[in-house]
mmJSON file of the N, C-alpha and C atoms, coordinates in Angstrom:
{"data_MODEL":{"atom_site":{
"group_PDB":["ATOM","ATOM","ATOM","ATOM","ATOM","ATOM","ATOM","ATOM","ATOM","ATOM","ATOM","ATOM","ATOM","ATOM","ATOM","ATOM","ATOM","ATOM","ATOM","ATOM","ATOM","ATOM","ATOM","ATOM","ATOM","ATOM","ATOM","ATOM","ATOM","ATOM","ATOM","ATOM","ATOM","ATOM","ATOM","ATOM","ATOM","ATOM","ATOM","ATOM","ATOM","ATOM","ATOM","ATOM","ATOM","ATOM","ATOM","ATOM","ATOM","ATOM","ATOM","ATOM","ATOM","ATOM","ATOM","ATOM","ATOM","ATOM","ATOM","ATOM","ATOM","ATOM","ATOM","ATOM","ATOM","ATOM","ATOM","ATOM","ATOM","ATOM","ATOM","ATOM","ATOM","ATOM","ATOM","ATOM","ATOM","ATOM","ATOM","ATOM","ATOM","ATOM","ATOM","ATOM","ATOM","ATOM","ATOM","ATOM","ATOM","ATOM","ATOM","ATOM","ATOM","ATOM","ATOM","ATOM","ATOM","ATOM","ATOM","ATOM","ATOM","ATOM","ATOM","ATOM","ATOM","ATOM","ATOM","ATOM","ATOM","ATOM","ATOM","ATOM","ATOM","ATOM","ATOM","ATOM","ATOM","ATOM","ATOM","ATOM","ATOM","ATOM","ATOM","ATOM","ATOM","ATOM","ATOM","ATOM","ATOM","ATOM","ATOM","ATOM","ATOM","ATOM","ATOM","ATOM","ATOM","ATOM","ATOM","ATOM","ATOM","ATOM","ATOM","ATOM","ATOM","ATOM","ATOM","ATOM","ATOM","ATOM","ATOM","ATOM","ATOM","ATOM","ATOM","ATOM","ATOM","ATOM","ATOM","ATOM","ATOM","ATOM","ATOM","ATOM","ATOM","ATOM","ATOM","ATOM","ATOM","ATOM","ATOM","ATOM","ATOM","ATOM","ATOM","ATOM","ATOM","ATOM","ATOM","ATOM","ATOM","ATOM","ATOM","ATOM","ATOM","ATOM","ATOM","ATOM","ATOM","ATOM","ATOM","ATOM","ATOM","ATOM","ATOM","ATOM","ATOM","ATOM","ATOM","ATOM","ATOM","ATOM","ATOM","ATOM","ATOM","ATOM","ATOM","ATOM","ATOM","ATOM","ATOM","ATOM","ATOM","ATOM","ATOM","ATOM","ATOM","ATOM","ATOM","ATOM","ATOM","ATOM","ATOM","ATOM","ATOM","ATOM","ATOM","ATOM","ATOM","ATOM","ATOM","ATOM","ATOM","ATOM"],
"id":[1,2,3,4,5,6,7,8,9,10,11,12,13,14,15,16,17,18,19,20,21,22,23,24,25,26,27,28,29,30,31,32,33,34,35,36,37,38,39,40,41,42,43,44,45,46,47,48,49,50,51,52,53,54,55,56,57,58,59,60,61,62,63,64,65,66,67,68,69,70,71,72,73,74,75,76,77,78,79,80,81,82,83,84,85,86,87,88,89,90,91,92,93,94,95,96,97,98,99,100,101,102,103,104,105,106,107,108,109,110,111,112,113,114,115,116,117,118,119,120,121,122,123,124,125,126,127,128,129,130,131,132,133,134,135,136,137,138,139,140,141,142,143,144,145,146,147,148,149,150,151,152,153,154,155,156,157,158,159,160,161,162,163,164,165,166,167,168,169,170,171,172,173,174,175,176,177,178,179,180,181,182,183,184,185,186,187,188,189,190,191,192,193,194,195,196,197,198,199,200,201,202,203,204,205,206,207,208,209,210,211,212,213,214,215,216,217,218,219,220,221,222,223,224,225,226,227,228,229,230,231,232,233,234],
"type_symbol":["N","C","C","N","C","C","N","C","C","N","C","C","N","C","C","N","C","C","N","C","C","N","C","C","N","C","C","N","C","C","N","C","C","N","C","C","N","C","C","N","C","C","N","C","C","N","C","C","N","C","C","N","C","C","N","C","C","N","C","C","N","C","C","N","C","C","N","C","C","N","C","C","N","C","C","N","C","C","N","C","C","N","C","C","N","C","C","N","C","C","N","C","C","N","C","C","N","C","C","N","C","C","N","C","C","N","C","C","N","C","C","N","C","C","N","C","C","N","C","C","N","C","C","N","C","C","N","C","C","N","C","C","N","C","C","N","C","C","N","C","C","N","C","C","N","C","C","N","C","C","N","C","C","N","C","C","N","C","C","N","C","C","N","C","C","N","C","C","N","C","C","N","C","C","N","C","C","N","C","C","N","C","C","N","C","C","N","C","C","N","C","C","N","C","C","N","C","C","N","C","C","N","C","C","N","C","C","N","C","C","N","C","C","N","C","C","N","C","C","N","C","C","N","C","C","N","C","C","N","C","C","N","C","C"],
"label_atom_id":["N","CA","C","N","CA","C","N","CA","C","N","CA","C","N","CA","C","N","CA","C","N","CA","C","N","CA","C","N","CA","C","N","CA","C","N","CA","C","N","CA","C","N","CA","C","N","CA","C","N","CA","C","N","CA","C","N","CA","C","N","CA","C","N","CA","C","N","CA","C","N","CA","C","N","CA","C","N","CA","C","N","CA","C","N","CA","C","N","CA","C","N","CA","C","N","CA","C","N","CA","C","N","CA","C","N","CA","C","N","CA","C","N","CA","C","N","CA","C","N","CA","C","N","CA","C","N","CA","C","N","CA","C","N","CA","C","N","CA","C","N","CA","C","N","CA","C","N","CA","C","N","CA","C","N","CA","C","N","CA","C","N","CA","C","N","CA","C","N","CA","C","N","CA","C","N","CA","C","N","CA","C","N","CA","C","N","CA","C","N","CA","C","N","CA","C","N","CA","C","N","CA","C","N","CA","C","N","CA","C","N","CA","C","N","CA","C","N","CA","C","N","CA","C","N","CA","C","N","CA","C","N","CA","C","N","CA","C","N","CA","C","N","CA","C","N","CA","C","N","CA","C","N","CA","C","N","CA","C","N","CA","C","N","CA","C","N","CA","C","N","CA","C"],
"label_alt_id":[null,null,null,null,null,null,null,null,null,null,null,null,null,null,null,null,null,null,null,null,null,null,null,null,null,null,null,null,null,null,null,null,null,null,null,null,null,null,null,null,null,null,null,null,null,null,null,null,null,null,null,null,null,null,null,null,null,null,null,null,null,null,null,null,null,null,null,null,null,null,null,null,null,null,null,null,null,null,null,null,null,null,null,null,null,null,null,null,null,null,null,null,null,null,null,null,null,null,null,null,null,null,null,null,null,null,null,null,null,null,null,null,null,null,null,null,null,null,null,null,null,null,null,null,null,null,null,null,null,null,null,null,null,null,null,null,null,null,null,null,null,null,null,null,null,null,null,null,null,null,null,null,null,null,null,null,null,null,null,null,null,null,null,null,null,null,null,null,null,null,null,null,null,null,null,null,null,null,null,null,null,null,null,null,null,null,null,null,null,null,null,null,null,null,null,null,null,null,null,null,null,null,null,null,null,null,null,null,null,null,null,null,null,null,null,null,null,null,null,null,null,null,null,null,null,null,null,null,null,null,null,null,null,null],
"label_comp_id":["MET","MET","MET","THR","THR","THR","ILE","ILE","ILE","GLN","GLN","GLN","ILE","ILE","ILE","ALA","ALA","ALA","VAL","VAL","VAL","ARG","ARG","ARG","LEU","LEU","LEU","PRO","PRO","PRO","GLU","GLU","GLU","ASP","ASP","ASP","LEU","LEU","LEU","ILE","ILE","ILE","ARG","ARG","ARG","TYR","TYR","TYR","VAL","VAL","VAL","ASP","ASP","ASP","GLU","GLU","GLU","GLN","GLN","GLN","VAL","VAL","VAL","ALA","ALA","ALA","ALA","ALA","ALA","GLY","GLY","GLY","HIS","HIS","HIS","ALA","ALA","ALA","THR","THR","THR","SER","SER","SER","ARG","ARG","ARG","ALA","ALA","ALA","ALA","ALA","ALA","LEU","LEU","LEU","VAL","VAL","VAL","SER","SER","SER","ARG","ARG","ARG","ALA","ALA","ALA","LEU","LEU","LEU","GLU","GLU","GLU","ARG","ARG","ARG","ASP","ASP","ASP","ARG","ARG","ARG","ARG","ARG","ARG","ARG","ARG","ARG","ASN","ASN","ASN","ALA","ALA","ALA","ALA","ALA","ALA","ALA","ALA","ALA","ARG","ARG","ARG","ASP","ASP","ASP","ALA","ALA","ALA","ALA","ALA","ALA","ILE","ILE","ILE","LEU","LEU","LEU","ALA","ALA","ALA","ALA","ALA","ALA","ALA","ALA","ALA","ARG","ARG","ARG","ASP","ASP","ASP","GLU","GLU","GLU","GLU","GLU","GLU","GLY","GLY","GLY","PHE","PHE","PHE","ASP","ASP","ASP","GLY","GLY","GLY","LEU","LEU","LEU","ALA","ALA","ALA","GLY","GLY","GLY","TYR","TYR","TYR","ALA","ALA","ALA","ALA","ALA","ALA","ALA","ALA","ALA","VAL","VAL","VAL","GLY","GLY","GLY","LEU","LEU","LEU","PRO","PRO","PRO","ASP","ASP","ASP","LEU","LEU","LEU","ASN","ASN","ASN"],
"label_asym_id":["A","A","A","A","A","A","A","A","A","A","A","A","A","A","A","A","A","A","A","A","A","A","A","A","A","A","A","A","A","A","A","A","A","A","A","A","A","A","A","A","A","A","A","A","A","A","A","A","A","A","A","A","A","A","A","A","A","A","A","A","A","A","A","A","A","A","A","A","A","A","A","A","A","A","A","A","A","A","A","A","A","A","A","A","A","A","A","A","A","A","A","A","A","A","A","A","A","A","A","A","A","A","A","A","A","A","A","A","A","A","A","A","A","A","A","A","A","A","A","A","A","A","A","A","A","A","A","A","A","A","A","A","A","A","A","A","A","A","A","A","A","A","A","A","A","A","A","A","A","A","A","A","A","A","A","A","A","A","A","A","A","A","A","A","A","A","A","A","A","A","A","A","A","A","A","A","A","A","A","A","A","A","A","A","A","A","A","A","A","A","A","A","A","A","A","A","A","A","A","A","A","A","A","A","A","A","A","A","A","A","A","A","A","A","A","A","A","A","A","A","A","A","A","A","A","A","A","A","A","A","A","A","A","A"],
"label_entity_id":["1","1","1","1","1","1","1","1","1","1","1","1","1","1","1","1","1","1","1","1","1","1","1","1","1","1","1","1","1","1","1","1","1","1","1","1","1","1","1","1","1","1","1","1","1","1","1","1","1","1","1","1","1","1","1","1","1","1","1","1","1","1","1","1","1","1","1","1","1","1","1","1","1","1","1","1","1","1","1","1","1","1","1","1","1","1","1","1","1","1","1","1","1","1","1","1","1","1","1","1","1","1","1","1","1","1","1","1","1","1","1","1","1","1","1","1","1","1","1","1","1","1","1","1","1","1","1","1","1","1","1","1","1","1","1","1","1","1","1","1","1","1","1","1","1","1","1","1","1","1","1","1","1","1","1","1","1","1","1","1","1","1","1","1","1","1","1","1","1","1","1","1","1","1","1","1","1","1","1","1","1","1","1","1","1","1","1","1","1","1","1","1","1","1","1","1","1","1","1","1","1","1","1","1","1","1","1","1","1","1","1","1","1","1","1","1","1","1","1","1","1","1","1","1","1","1","1","1","1","1","1","1","1","1"],
"label_seq_id":[1,1,1,2,2,2,3,3,3,4,4,4,5,5,5,6,6,6,7,7,7,8,8,8,9,9,9,10,10,10,11,11,11,12,12,12,13,13,13,14,14,14,15,15,15,16,16,16,17,17,17,18,18,18,19,19,19,20,20,20,21,21,21,22,22,22,23,23,23,24,24,24,25,25,25,26,26,26,27,27,27,28,28,28,29,29,29,30,30,30,31,31,31,32,32,32,33,33,33,34,34,34,35,35,35,36,36,36,37,37,37,38,38,38,39,39,39,40,40,40,41,41,41,42,42,42,43,43,43,44,44,44,45,45,45,46,46,46,47,47,47,48,48,48,49,49,49,50,50,50,51,51,51,52,52,52,53,53,53,54,54,54,55,55,55,56,56,56,57,57,57,58,58,58,59,59,59,60,60,60,61,61,61,62,62,62,63,63,63,64,64,64,65,65,65,66,66,66,67,67,67,68,68,68,69,69,69,70,70,70,71,71,71,72,72,72,73,73,73,74,74,74,75,75,75,76,76,76,77,77,77,78,78,78],
"pdbx_PDB_ins_code":[null,null,null,null,null,null,null,null,null,null,null,null,null,null,null,null,null,null,null,null,null,null,null,null,null,null,null,null,null,null,null,null,null,null,null,null,null,null,null,null,null,null,null,null,null,null,null,null,null,null,null,null,null,null,null,null,null,null,null,null,null,null,null,null,null,null,null,null,null,null,null,null,null,null,null,null,null,null,null,null,null,null,null,null,null,null,null,null,null,null,null,null,null,null,null,null,null,null,null,null,null,null,null,null,null,null,null,null,null,null,null,null,null,null,null,null,null,null,null,null,null,null,null,null,null,null,null,null,null,null,null,null,null,null,null,null,null,null,null,null,null,null,null,null,null,null,null,null,null,null,null,null,null,null,null,null,null,null,null,null,null,null,null,null,null,null,null,null,null,null,null,null,null,null,null,null,null,null,null,null,null,null,null,null,null,null,null,null,null,null,null,null,null,null,null,null,null,null,null,null,null,null,null,null,null,null,null,null,null,null,null,null,null,null,null,null,null,null,null,null,null,null,null,null,null,null,null,null,null,null,null,null,null,null],
"Cartn_x":[47.87,49.2,49.761,50.446,51.125,52.619,53.366,54.823,55.26,56.101,56.609,57.784,57.748,58.853,59.22,60.417,60.853,60.807,60.223,60.108,60.579,61.423,61.875,61.003,60.428,59.568,60.027,59.78,60.133,59.328,59.912,59.283,57.88,57.664,56.343,55.283,55.647,54.688,54.408,55.427,55.218,54.308,54.523,53.641,52.201,52.021,50.675,50.058,50.809,50.313,49.915,50.789,50.49,49.273,49.102,47.92,46.647,46.713,45.537,45.164,46.158,45.91,45.349,45.957,45.49,44.064,43.699,42.342,41.326,41.803,40.896,40.535,41.26,40.988,41.627,42.494,43.105,43.428,43.433,43.694,45.179,46.024,47.474,48.193,49.486,50.316,50.207,50.316,50.265,48.926,47.835,46.517,46.418,46.957,46.903,47.759,48.954,49.827,49.182,48.599,47.922,46.777,45.994,44.87,45.369,46.451,47.003,47.505,48.15,48.648,47.498,46.448,45.273,44.621,44.535,43.966,44.795,46.116,46.99,46.836,46.698,46.508,45.199,44.124,42.842,42.941,43.685,43.854,44.584,45.621,46.352,45.479,44.655,43.743,42.727,42.229,41.272,41.927,43.18,43.893,44.079,44.358,44.497,43.16,42.074,40.743,40.432,40.781,40.539,41.333,42.554,43.369,42.735,42.197,41.51,40.291,39.516,38.341,38.745,39.803,40.26,40.71,41.384,41.87,40.718,39.626,38.486,37.402,37.661,36.613,36.079,36.854,36.401,35.499,35.408,34.597,33.127,32.252,30.814,30.462,29.776,29.301,30.417,30.088,31.049,31.734,31.337,31.99,33.468,33.782,35.172,35.952,35.324,35.976,36.247,35.262,35.439,36.559,36.596,37.655,39.023,39.099,40.374,40.826,39.905,40.245,40.696,40.054,40.456,41.851,42.175,43.47,44.627,44.398,45.495,45.565,44.502,44.502,44.267,44.073,43.803,44.943,45.223,46.312,45.909,46.875,46.654,46.738,45.602,45.578,45.766,46.021,46.235,47.664],
"Cartn_y":[24.325,24.761,25.579,26.612,27.406,27.392,27.583,27.644,28.94,29.67,30.921,30.627,31.245,31.115,32.502,32.62,33.872,33.697,34.664,34.608,35.944,35.891,37.119,37.344,38.545,38.898,40.215,40.393,41.673,42.819,44.007,45.19,45.439,45.225,45.493,44.558,43.319,42.414,42.822,43.27,43.737,44.961,45.868,47.04,46.593,45.635,45.13,44.522,43.686,43.052,44.118,45.088,46.149,46.97,47.226,47.941,47.15,45.849,45.013,44.99,44.922,44.942,46.3,47.389,48.744,48.982,48.387,48.56,47.652,46.801,45.924,44.641,44.319,43.103,41.875,42.093,41.018,41.583,40.716,41.193,41.373,40.707,40.81,40.327,40.569,40.049,38.53,37.9,36.44,35.914,36.601,36.16,36.229,37.284,37.425,36.365,36.119,35.096,33.715,33.429,32.148,31.969,33.017,32.953,32.691,33.333,33.127,31.694,31.149,29.781,28.776,29.016,28.138,28.172,29.358,29.493,28.712,28.79,28.064,26.557,26.125,24.693,24.201,24.992,24.615,24.605,25.559,25.612,24.368,23.971,22.767,21.52,21.433,20.292,20.285,21.465,21.554,21.159,21.546,21.165,19.652,19.062,17.599,16.935,17.469,16.934,17.035,18.154,18.337,17.32,17.024,16.023,14.643,14.329,13.052,12.971,14.039,14.061,13.917,14.583,14.504,13.089,12.434,11.074,10.08,10.368,9.451,9.843,10.804,11.346,10.324,9.303,8.309,7.251,7.268,6.27,6.692,5.719,5.987,6.378,7.487,7.899,8.106,7.903,8.133,6.858,5.709,4.466,4.486,4.918,4.997,5.996,7.133,8.151,7.633,6.964,6.425,5.395,4.555,3.548,4.175,5.189,5.883,6.565,7.267,7.979,7.002,5.835,4.837,4.302,4.181,3.63,4.596,5.895,6.845,7.417,7.3,7.815,9.314,9.826,11.248,11.892,13.166,13.835,14.133,14.185,14.59,16.105,16.78,18.245,18.853,18.038,18.584,18.871],
"Cartn_z":[-19.292,-18.944,-20.11,-19.813,-20.833,-20.572,-21.636,-21.555,-22.215,-21.551,-22.105,-23.021,-24.219,-25.172,-25.672,-26.189,-26.798,-28.312,-28.986,-30.442,-31.0,-32.002,-32.667,-33.891,-33.977,-35.105,-35.71,-36.988,-37.625,-37.003,-37.068,-36.464,-36.998,-38.309,-38.868,-38.282,-37.978,-37.351,-35.915,-35.212,-33.838,-33.829,-34.784,-34.894,-35.109,-36.009,-36.282,-35.019,-34.324,-33.105,-32.089,-31.884,-30.92,-31.339,-32.629,-33.126,-32.838,-33.055,-32.807,-31.333,-30.483,-29.041,-28.634,-29.134,-28.785,-29.255,-30.386,-30.926,-30.228,-29.329,-28.596,-29.333,-30.401,-31.16,-30.514,-29.552,-28.772,-27.4,-26.407,-25.044,-24.757,-25.552,-25.339,-26.587,-26.619,-27.709,-27.759,-26.595,-26.539,-27.052,-26.716,-27.174,-28.695,-29.283,-30.74,-31.424,-30.905,-31.487,-31.33,-30.182,-29.97,-30.949,-31.137,-32.082,-33.497,-33.884,-35.227,-35.398,-34.384,-34.466,-34.502,-33.727,-33.762,-35.137,-35.72,-37.064,-38.077,-37.963,-38.873,-38.683,-37.45,-37.185,-37.802,-37.664,-38.278,-39.793,-40.372,-41.826,-42.317,-41.591,-41.975,-41.871,-40.835,-40.695,-41.832,-42.209,-43.31,-44.629,-44.824,-46.047,-46.097,-44.965,-44.913,-45.209,-44.646,-44.938,-46.423,-47.029,-48.465,-49.277,-48.845,-49.546,-49.434,-48.262,-48.072,-48.982,-49.032,-49.91,-51.371,-51.765,-53.154,-53.495,-52.565,-52.809,-52.885,-52.204,-52.169,-53.161,-54.023,-54.898,-55.892,-56.189,-57.151,-56.518,-55.215,-54.517,-54.514,-54.403,-54.313,-52.875,-52.71,-51.395,-50.398,-49.126,-48.057,-47.584,-48.1,-47.687,-48.044,-49.252,-49.668,-48.844,-48.558,-47.738,-46.339,-45.752,-44.402,-44.375,-45.386,-45.453,-45.609,-46.445,-46.651,-45.366,-44.701,-43.462,-42.391,-42.326,-41.347,-41.646,-42.914,-43.302,-43.03,-43.256,-43.082,-41.667,-40.912,-39.55,-39.509,-38.341,-38.137,-37.356,-37.611,-36.884,-35.444,-34.587,-33.208,-33.182,-32.966,-32.98,-31.603,-30.633,-29.283,-29.015],
"occupancy":[1.0,1.0,1.0,1.0,1.0,1.0,1.0,1.0,1.0,1.0,1.0,1.0,1.0,1.0,1.0,1.0,1.0,1.0,1.0,1.0,1.0,1.0,1.0,1.0,1.0,1.0,1.0,1.0,1.0,1.0,1.0,1.0,1.0,1.0,1.0,1.0,1.0,1.0,1.0,1.0,1.0,1.0,1.0,1.0,1.0,1.0,1.0,1.0,1.0,1.0,1.0,1.0,1.0,1.0,1.0,1.0,1.0,1.0,1.0,1.0,1.0,1.0,1.0,1.0,1.0,1.0,1.0,1.0,1.0,1.0,1.0,1.0,1.0,1.0,1.0,1.0,1.0,1.0,1.0,1.0,1.0,1.0,1.0,1.0,1.0,1.0,1.0,1.0,1.0,1.0,1.0,1.0,1.0,1.0,1.0,1.0,1.0,1.0,1.0,1.0,1.0,1.0,1.0,1.0,1.0,1.0,1.0,1.0,1.0,1.0,1.0,1.0,1.0,1.0,1.0,1.0,1.0,1.0,1.0,1.0,1.0,1.0,1.0,1.0,1.0,1.0,1.0,1.0,1.0,1.0,1.0,1.0,1.0,1.0,1.0,1.0,1.0,1.0,1.0,1.0,1.0,1.0,1.0,1.0,1.0,1.0,1.0,1.0,1.0,1.0,1.0,1.0,1.0,1.0,1.0,1.0,1.0,1.0,1.0,1.0,1.0,1.0,1.0,1.0,1.0,1.0,1.0,1.0,1.0,1.0,1.0,1.0,1.0,1.0,1.0,1.0,1.0,1.0,1.0,1.0,1.0,1.0,1.0,1.0,1.0,1.0,1.0,1.0,1.0,1.0,1.0,1.0,1.0,1.0,1.0,1.0,1.0,1.0,1.0,1.0,1.0,1.0,1.0,1.0,1.0,1.0,1.0,1.0,1.0,1.0,1.0,1.0,1.0,1.0,1.0,1.0,1.0,1.0,1.0,1.0,1.0,1.0,1.0,1.0,1.0,1.0,1.0,1.0,1.0,1.0,1.0,1.0,1.0,1.0],
"B_iso_or_equiv":[0.0,0.0,0.0,0.0,0.0,0.0,0.0,0.0,0.0,0.0,0.0,0.0,0.0,0.0,0.0,0.0,0.0,0.0,0.0,0.0,0.0,0.0,0.0,0.0,0.0,0.0,0.0,0.0,0.0,0.0,0.0,0.0,0.0,0.0,0.0,0.0,0.0,0.0,0.0,0.0,0.0,0.0,0.0,0.0,0.0,0.0,0.0,0.0,0.0,0.0,0.0,0.0,0.0,0.0,0.0,0.0,0.0,0.0,0.0,0.0,0.0,0.0,0.0,0.0,0.0,0.0,0.0,0.0,0.0,0.0,0.0,0.0,0.0,0.0,0.0,0.0,0.0,0.0,0.0,0.0,0.0,0.0,0.0,0.0,0.0,0.0,0.0,0.0,0.0,0.0,0.0,0.0,0.0,0.0,0.0,0.0,0.0,0.0,0.0,0.0,0.0,0.0,0.0,0.0,0.0,0.0,0.0,0.0,0.0,0.0,0.0,0.0,0.0,0.0,0.0,0.0,0.0,0.0,0.0,0.0,0.0,0.0,0.0,0.0,0.0,0.0,0.0,0.0,0.0,0.0,0.0,0.0,0.0,0.0,0.0,0.0,0.0,0.0,0.0,0.0,0.0,0.0,0.0,0.0,0.0,0.0,0.0,0.0,0.0,0.0,0.0,0.0,0.0,0.0,0.0,0.0,0.0,0.0,0.0,0.0,0.0,0.0,0.0,0.0,0.0,0.0,0.0,0.0,0.0,0.0,0.0,0.0,0.0,0.0,0.0,0.0,0.0,0.0,0.0,0.0,0.0,0.0,0.0,0.0,0.0,0.0,0.0,0.0,0.0,0.0,0.0,0.0,0.0,0.0,0.0,0.0,0.0,0.0,0.0,0.0,0.0,0.0,0.0,0.0,0.0,0.0,0.0,0.0,0.0,0.0,0.0,0.0,0.0,0.0,0.0,0.0,0.0,0.0,0.0,0.0,0.0,0.0,0.0,0.0,0.0,0.0,0.0,0.0,0.0,0.0,0.0,0.0,0.0,0.0],
"pdbx_formal_charge":[null,null,null,null,null,null,null,null,null,null,null,null,null,null,null,null,null,null,null,null,null,null,null,null,null,null,null,null,null,null,null,null,null,null,null,null,null,null,null,null,null,null,null,null,null,null,null,null,null,null,null,null,null,null,null,null,null,null,null,null,null,null,null,null,null,null,null,null,null,null,null,null,null,null,null,null,null,null,null,null,null,null,null,null,null,null,null,null,null,null,null,null,null,null,null,null,null,null,null,null,null,null,null,null,null,null,null,null,null,null,null,null,null,null,null,null,null,null,null,null,null,null,null,null,null,null,null,null,null,null,null,null,null,null,null,null,null,null,null,null,null,null,null,null,null,null,null,null,null,null,null,null,null,null,null,null,null,null,null,null,null,null,null,null,null,null,null,null,null,null,null,null,null,null,null,null,null,null,null,null,null,null,null,null,null,null,null,null,null,null,null,null,null,null,null,null,null,null,null,null,null,null,null,null,null,null,null,null,null,null,null,null,null,null,null,null,null,null,null,null,null,null,null,null,null,null,null,null,null,null,null,null,null,null],
"auth_seq_id":[1,1,1,2,2,2,3,3,3,4,4,4,5,5,5,6,6,6,7,7,7,8,8,8,9,9,9,10,10,10,11,11,11,12,12,12,13,13,13,14,14,14,15,15,15,16,16,16,17,17,17,18,18,18,19,19,19,20,20,20,21,21,21,22,22,22,23,23,23,24,24,24,25,25,25,26,26,26,27,27,27,28,28,28,29,29,29,30,30,30,31,31,31,32,32,32,33,33,33,34,34,34,35,35,35,36,36,36,37,37,37,38,38,38,39,39,39,40,40,40,41,41,41,42,42,42,43,43,43,44,44,44,45,45,45,46,46,46,47,47,47,48,48,48,49,49,49,50,50,50,51,51,51,52,52,52,53,53,53,54,54,54,55,55,55,56,56,56,57,57,57,58,58,58,59,59,59,60,60,60,61,61,61,62,62,62,63,63,63,64,64,64,65,65,65,66,66,66,67,67,67,68,68,68,69,69,69,70,70,70,71,71,71,72,72,72,73,73,73,74,74,74,75,75,75,76,76,76,77,77,77,78,78,78],
"auth_comp_id":["MET","MET","MET","THR","THR","THR","ILE","ILE","ILE","GLN","GLN","GLN","ILE","ILE","ILE","ALA","ALA","ALA","VAL","VAL","VAL","ARG","ARG","ARG","LEU","LEU","LEU","PRO","PRO","PRO","GLU","GLU","GLU","ASP","ASP","ASP","LEU","LEU","LEU","ILE","ILE","ILE","ARG","ARG","ARG","TYR","TYR","TYR","VAL","VAL","VAL","ASP","ASP","ASP","GLU","GLU","GLU","GLN","GLN","GLN","VAL","VAL","VAL","ALA","ALA","ALA","ALA","ALA","ALA","GLY","GLY","GLY","HIS","HIS","HIS","ALA","ALA","ALA","THR","THR","THR","SER","SER","SER","ARG","ARG","ARG","ALA","ALA","ALA","ALA","ALA","ALA","LEU","LEU","LEU","VAL","VAL","VAL","SER","SER","SER","ARG","ARG","ARG","ALA","ALA","ALA","LEU","LEU","LEU","GLU","GLU","GLU","ARG","ARG","ARG","ASP","ASP","ASP","ARG","ARG","ARG","ARG","ARG","ARG","ARG","ARG","ARG","ASN","ASN","ASN","ALA","ALA","ALA","ALA","ALA","ALA","ALA","ALA","ALA","ARG","ARG","ARG","ASP","ASP","ASP","ALA","ALA","ALA","ALA","ALA","ALA","ILE","ILE","ILE","LEU","LEU","LEU","ALA","ALA","ALA","ALA","ALA","ALA","ALA","ALA","ALA","ARG","ARG","ARG","ASP","ASP","ASP","GLU","GLU","GLU","GLU","GLU","GLU","GLY","GLY","GLY","PHE","PHE","PHE","ASP","ASP","ASP","GLY","GLY","GLY","LEU","LEU","LEU","ALA","ALA","ALA","GLY","GLY","GLY","TYR","TYR","TYR","ALA","ALA","ALA","ALA","ALA","ALA","ALA","ALA","ALA","VAL","VAL","VAL","GLY","GLY","GLY","LEU","LEU","LEU","PRO","PRO","PRO","ASP","ASP","ASP","LEU","LEU","LEU","ASN","ASN","ASN"],
"auth_asym_id":["A","A","A","A","A","A","A","A","A","A","A","A","A","A","A","A","A","A","A","A","A","A","A","A","A","A","A","A","A","A","A","A","A","A","A","A","A","A","A","A","A","A","A","A","A","A","A","A","A","A","A","A","A","A","A","A","A","A","A","A","A","A","A","A","A","A","A","A","A","A","A","A","A","A","A","A","A","A","A","A","A","A","A","A","A","A","A","A","A","A","A","A","A","A","A","A","A","A","A","A","A","A","A","A","A","A","A","A","A","A","A","A","A","A","A","A","A","A","A","A","A","A","A","A","A","A","A","A","A","A","A","A","A","A","A","A","A","A","A","A","A","A","A","A","A","A","A","A","A","A","A","A","A","A","A","A","A","A","A","A","A","A","A","A","A","A","A","A","A","A","A","A","A","A","A","A","A","A","A","A","A","A","A","A","A","A","A","A","A","A","A","A","A","A","A","A","A","A","A","A","A","A","A","A","A","A","A","A","A","A","A","A","A","A","A","A","A","A","A","A","A","A","A","A","A","A","A","A","A","A","A","A","A","A"],
"auth_atom_id":["N","CA","C","N","CA","C","N","CA","C","N","CA","C","N","CA","C","N","CA","C","N","CA","C","N","CA","C","N","CA","C","N","CA","C","N","CA","C","N","CA","C","N","CA","C","N","CA","C","N","CA","C","N","CA","C","N","CA","C","N","CA","C","N","CA","C","N","CA","C","N","CA","C","N","CA","C","N","CA","C","N","CA","C","N","CA","C","N","CA","C","N","CA","C","N","CA","C","N","CA","C","N","CA","C","N","CA","C","N","CA","C","N","CA","C","N","CA","C","N","CA","C","N","CA","C","N","CA","C","N","CA","C","N","CA","C","N","CA","C","N","CA","C","N","CA","C","N","CA","C","N","CA","C","N","CA","C","N","CA","C","N","CA","C","N","CA","C","N","CA","C","N","CA","C","N","CA","C","N","CA","C","N","CA","C","N","CA","C","N","CA","C","N","CA","C","N","CA","C","N","CA","C","N","CA","C","N","CA","C","N","CA","C","N","CA","C","N","CA","C","N","CA","C","N","CA","C","N","CA","C","N","CA","C","N","CA","C","N","CA","C","N","CA","C","N","CA","C","N","CA","C","N","CA","C","N","CA","C","N","CA","C","N","CA","C","N","CA","C","N","CA","C"],
"pdbx_PDB_model_num":[1,1,1,1,1,1,1,1,1,1,1,1,1,1,1,1,1,1,1,1,1,1,1,1,1,1,1,1,1,1,1,1,1,1,1,1,1,1,1,1,1,1,1,1,1,1,1,1,1,1,1,1,1,1,1,1,1,1,1,1,1,1,1,1,1,1,1,1,1,1,1,1,1,1,1,1,1,1,1,1,1,1,1,1,1,1,1,1,1,1,1,1,1,1,1,1,1,1,1,1,1,1,1,1,1,1,1,1,1,1,1,1,1,1,1,1,1,1,1,1,1,1,1,1,1,1,1,1,1,1,1,1,1,1,1,1,1,1,1,1,1,1,1,1,1,1,1,1,1,1,1,1,1,1,1,1,1,1,1,1,1,1,1,1,1,1,1,1,1,1,1,1,1,1,1,1,1,1,1,1,1,1,1,1,1,1,1,1,1,1,1,1,1,1,1,1,1,1,1,1,1,1,1,1,1,1,1,1,1,1,1,1,1,1,1,1,1,1,1,1,1,1,1,1,1,1,1,1,1,1,1,1,1,1]
}}}
């Protein structure tokens, strides 16, 4: 399911979006914005994973990491 929203963006970003669509790098403005948001969501998840790894770095092997991940839980990415 998709939901339509209105978003105000600076003119330079709209120009960029339209250039990308015209060049065939995206099928529509919405597709490009969706792709950018998905990329940002993956980046945030990766940053969280890196923080978990950093916090568990003093543990031996993956047992400490698994225990830490179980204790803090995982984000809902849906």
